[in-house]
C-alpha positions in Angstrom: -60.7 -26.4 45.9 -57.9 -23.5 44.7 -59.0 -20.2 43.9 -57.3 -18.5 41.2 -57.5 -14.4 41.0 -55.7 -12.3 38.6 -55.4 -8.6 38.3 -53.9 -6.4 35.3 -53.3 -2.9 34.6 -52.7 -1.8 30.5 -49.9 0.2 29.6 -52.4 2.1 27.6 -56.4 2.6 27.9 -56.6 1.3 24.3 -55.0 -2.1 25.2 -57.6 -3.0 27.6 -60.0 -5.0 24.9 -56.7 -6.9 23.4 -55.6 -8.0 26.7 -59.1 -9.3 27.7 -59.0 -11.1 24.4 -55.6 -12.4 25.1 -57.0 -13.6 28.4 -60.0 -15.4 27.1 -57.7 -17.6 25.6 -56.9 -19.2 29.3 -61.0 -20.2 29.1 -60.1 -22.7 26.5 -57.8 -24.6 29.3 -59.6 -27.8 30.2 -58.8 -27.7 34.1 -60.6 -25.1 35.6 -64.1 -25.6 36.8 -65.4 -22.1 36.5 -63.2 -19.3 34.7 -63.9 -15.6 33.7 -62.7 -12.8 32.4 -63.6 -9.8 32.9 -63.1 -5.7 32.9 -63.3 -4.0 36.3 -66.5 -2.1 36.9 -64.4 0.6 38.8 -66.7 1.4 41.7 -64.7 1.2 44.7 -64.7 4.8 46.4 -60.8 4.6 47.3 -58.7 2.8 44.3 -59.7 1.9 40.5 -56.2 1.1 39.2 -57.3 -2.5 38.3 -58.6 -3.0 34.3 -58.6 -6.4 33.7 -59.9 -9.7 36.1 -59.2 -13.3 35.8 -61.2 -15.5 38.3 -60.7 -18.9 38.1 -61.4 -22.0 40.5 -59.7 -25.6 40.6 -60.3 -28.7 42.0 -56.9 -29.1 43.6 -53.2 -27.7 42.8 -52.6 -30.3 40.2 -55.3 -29.1 38.1 -53.8 -25.2 38.5 -50.6 -26.4 38.0 -51.2 -28.1 34.8 -53.5 -25.2 33.6 -50.1 -23.1 33.7 -48.3 -25.5 32.1 -50.7 -25.4 29.2 -49.3 -24.4 25.9 -52.2 -21.9 25.8 -51.1 -20.4 29.0 -47.9 -20.1 27.2 -49.7 -18.4 24.2 -52.1 -15.8 26.1 -48.9 -14.7 28.4 -47.0 -13.9 25.1 -50.3 -11.5 23.8 -50.8 -10.3 26.8 -47.5 -9.3 28.1 -46.2 -6.6 25.7 -49.9 -4.6 26.5 -50.1 -5.2 30.2 -47.8 -3.0 32.6 -48.8 -4.8 35.8 -49.8 -8.3 37.1 -50.8 -9.3 40.2 -52.0 -13.0 41.3 -53.3 -14.9 44.1 -53.9 -18.4 44.4 -55.2 -20.1 48.0 -57.5 -23.0 49.3 -60.7 -22.1 49.9 -63.6 -24.0 51.7 -66.6 -21.3 51.1 -68.7 -23.7 48.5 -70.3 -22.0 45.7 -68.8 -20.3 42.4 -69.4 -17.8 40.4 -69.7 -18.8 37.1 -70.2 -23.1 36.6 -68.7 -24.2 32.9 -71.1 -25.7 30.8 
């Protein structure tokens, strides 16, 4: 399983809802087994700079590559890129069983 986590900061606080809306398009791409977009709860005692988080799980690297090559991915990027300041991503294999939220 490949876990895909992406953190976003908004250029302006007023852009956060539009960023979430744009990123939710990614959930329509069929290759993930788990997909979630959420605002950061900002409860960390040290740093709360991240505004929005994307979390997804993919069965393998091929599924992740297909997700990133999907036209909806390009559309979500087109919508979100002008609204966000920073984007940090991590893709890593995981042997840990279990997920946050399964797709229906």
